VOGU-3710 file (C-alpha; in Angstrom, 3 decimals, decimal comma):
1> mgnrlskiat> -26,106/-24,320/-56,369  -25,509/-21,397/-59,082  -29,074/-20,355/-60,316  -30,889/-23,048/-58,211  -33,227/-20,353/-56,714  -33,487/-18,105/-59,626  -37,335/-18,033/-59,717  -39,051/-17,972/-56,354  -42,790/-17,228/-57,427  -43,099/-20,316/-59,578
11> rtgddgttgl> -47,114/-20,812/-59,013  -46,318/-24,541/-59,230  -47,891/-24,729/-55,733  -51,153/-23,024/-56,399  -52,848/-26,301/-56,640  -51,889/-27,361/-53,149  -48,933/-29,296/-53,937  -45,273/-28,981/-53,700  -42,161/-30,613/-54,974  -39,879/-32,864/-53,164
21> gdgrrvrkds> -36,142/-33,240/-53,876  -36,576/-36,224/-55,991  -38,941/-34,571/-58,229  -42,237/-36,056/-57,046  -45,177/-33,618/-56,068  -47,007/-34,136/-52,832  -49,917/-32,409/-50,960  -48,870/-29,436/-48,824  -50,636/-30,966/-45,928  -48,775/-34,385/-46,103
31> ariaaigdvd> -46,738/-35,704/-43,077  -43,468/-35,211/-44,864  -44,327/-31,416/-45,569  -45,474/-31,027/-41,995  -42,301/-32,281/-40,744  -40,347/-30,222/-43,122  -42,203/-27,145/-42,016  -41,803/-27,736/-38,436  -37,924/-28,207/-38,757  -38,002/-25,070/-40,922
41> elnsnlgvll> -39,875/-23,254/-38,052  -37,505/-24,453/-35,394  -34,563/-23,326/-37,684  -36,353/-19,801/-37,938  -36,928/-19,620/-34,080  -33,250/-20,218/-33,606  -32,454/-17,450/-35,890  -34,506/-15,218/-33,579  -32,735/-16,599/-30,560  -29,467/-15,805/-32,571
51> ceslpepvrt> -30,361/-12,015/-32,515  -29,754/-11,966/-28,652  -26,435/-11,185/-26,936  -25,182/-14,909/-26,412  -21,925/-16,392/-25,106  -19,662/-17,296/-27,839  -19,558/-21,029/-27,329  -23,645/-21,156/-27,412  -23,634/-18,880/-30,567  -21,327/-21,321/-32,362
61> allaiqhdlf> -23,263/-24,317/-31,537  -26,520/-22,762/-32,597  -25,236/-21,588/-35,894  -23,822/-25,154/-36,395  -27,387/-26,546/-35,549  -29,053/-24,330/-38,040  -26,794/-25,723/-40,725  -27,555/-29,284/-39,390  -31,550/-28,424/-39,385  -31,126/-27,213/-42,960
71> dlggelcipg> -29,388/-30,682/-43,949  -32,165/-32,474/-41,784  -34,752/-30,675/-43,866  -32,984/-31,691/-47,020  -33,057/-35,225/-45,884  -36,739/-35,164/-45,196  -37,256/-33,581/-48,495  -35,477/-36,363/-50,558  -37,006/-39,808/-49,395  -34,218/-42,467/-48,898
81> htmitdahlg> -31,525/-39,791/-48,886  -29,235/-39,572/-45,779  -27,531/-36,324/-44,534  -27,762/-36,573/-40,675  -25,259/-38,882/-39,368  -23,942/-40,261/-36,017  -21,404/-37,594/-36,160  -24,056/-34,856/-35,949  -25,706/-36,772/-32,897  -22,305/-36,987/-31,164
91> rlddwladhn> -21,594/-33,397/-31,449  -25,064/-32,662/-29,866  -23,992/-35,018/-27,145  -20,837/-33,348/-26,400  -22,285/-30,026/-26,312  -25,086/-31,264/-23,993  -22,403/-32,747/-21,538  -20,336/-29,593/-21,755  -23,203/-27,158/-20,959  -24,792/-29,473/-18,483
101> aslpplkefi> -21,642/-29,953/-16,469  -21,706/-26,411/-15,399  -25,469/-26,240/-13,930  -26,501/-27,367/-10,650  -28,812/-30,370/-10,317  -32,636/-29,773/-10,741  -34,736/-30,314/-7,678  -37,880/-28,873/-9,180  -39,431/-28,272/-12,642  -38,483/-25,346/-14,556
111> lpggsraaal> -40,847/-22,761/-16,055  -40,197/-21,290/-19,420  -38,825/-17,825/-18,714  -36,025/-15,951/-16,926  -34,052/-13,860/-19,289  -35,211/-12,983/-22,711  -32,536/-15,340/-24,415  -33,579/-18,282/-22,002  -37,300/-17,779/-22,794  -36,581/-17,751/-26,573
121> ahvcrtvcrr> -34,502/-21,025/-25,987  -37,580/-22,672/-24,476  -39,700/-21,632/-27,322  -37,170/-23,269/-29,681  -37,189/-26,223/-27,409  -41,094/-26,675/-27,671  -40,991/-26,102/-31,595  -38,227/-28,688/-31,535  -40,578/-31,216/-29,608  -43,250/-30,628/-32,233
131> aersivalge> -40,790/-31,160/-35,110  -39,954/-34,456/-33,418  -43,595/-35,438/-33,114  -44,118/-34,697/-36,917  -40,827/-36,647/-37,774  -42,430/-39,770/-35,712  -45,690/-39,231/-37,434  -43,900/-39,394/-40,810  -42,135/-42,560/-39,663  -45,384/-44,380/-39,113
141> detinpaprq> -46,509/-43,455/-42,701  -43,131/-44,031/-44,508  -39,767/-45,459/-44,016  -37,300/-42,752/-42,835  -33,881/-42,976/-41,289  -33,741/-42,852/-37,606  -31,176/-40,178/-37,248  -33,336/-37,053/-37,918  -35,638/-38,278/-35,135  -32,871/-38,810/-32,800
151> yvnrlsdllf> -31,261/-35,444/-33,575  -34,387/-33,367/-32,678  -35,002/-35,400/-29,448  -31,426/-34,700/-28,326  -31,609/-31,157/-29,562  -34,766/-30,453/-27,355  -32,673/-31,716/-24,215  -29,796/-29,360/-25,468  -32,095/-26,234/-26,004  -33,586/-26,868/-22,218
161> vlarvlnrvd> -30,023/-27,046/-20,909  -28,971/-23,866/-22,900  -31,973/-22,091/-21,487  -30,579/-22,757/-18,006  -27,174/-21,614/-19,288  -28,533/-18,430/-20,573  -30,473/-17,603/-17,441  -27,010/-17,834/-15,581  -25,032/-15,865/-18,022  -27,803/-13,141/-17,538
171> ggsdvlwrhd> -27,184/-13,042/-13,734  -30,426/-14,892/-12,884  -31,314/-18,582/-12,368  -34,033/-20,979/-13,372  -37,779/-20,127/-12,952  -38,814/-22,739/-10,598  -42,402/-24,201/-10,644  -43,856/-23,878/-7,139  -45,922/-26,967/-6,400  -46,996/-25,362/-2,963
181> rgg> -48,118/-21,903/-4,068  -51,771/-22,439/-2,806  -55,005/-22,364/-4,724
//
């Protein structure tokens, strides 16, 4: 990738367009750019979560996920190109099964919160759901591979589970929604 990003301020986007990986220019408010932007925002939020003190298996998974999300953004940036594979999905499934196995079953809904790290994981989860909605919307307009949509769907589940794990690591528990709290 040598000098690929040798000049950041190109001014080529001053007209409201941006370049795709295949050389085409599209409007910055297109469905494709919205999806790429939401994936980028998710990756940035994961970066904030990674600033917290985390168990090593969680940190390792999140770092790998950041790389996957960069690849996913690249796939969205180059129409017709494939970067996210069944192996990526399988790794998410494995992490989900491993972390979920240590948690008690849910009997109530959970509110976002608890420890700071868990709350940040919930923020990441909600941004992930938005990225998923953007990818679904893009798929309504253009043909895209199913793997990016599947990846963010499973990732949001993993982030929910990791929030629960992080609350326990911090010595707390889930913040339960109380349906019987009165008026």
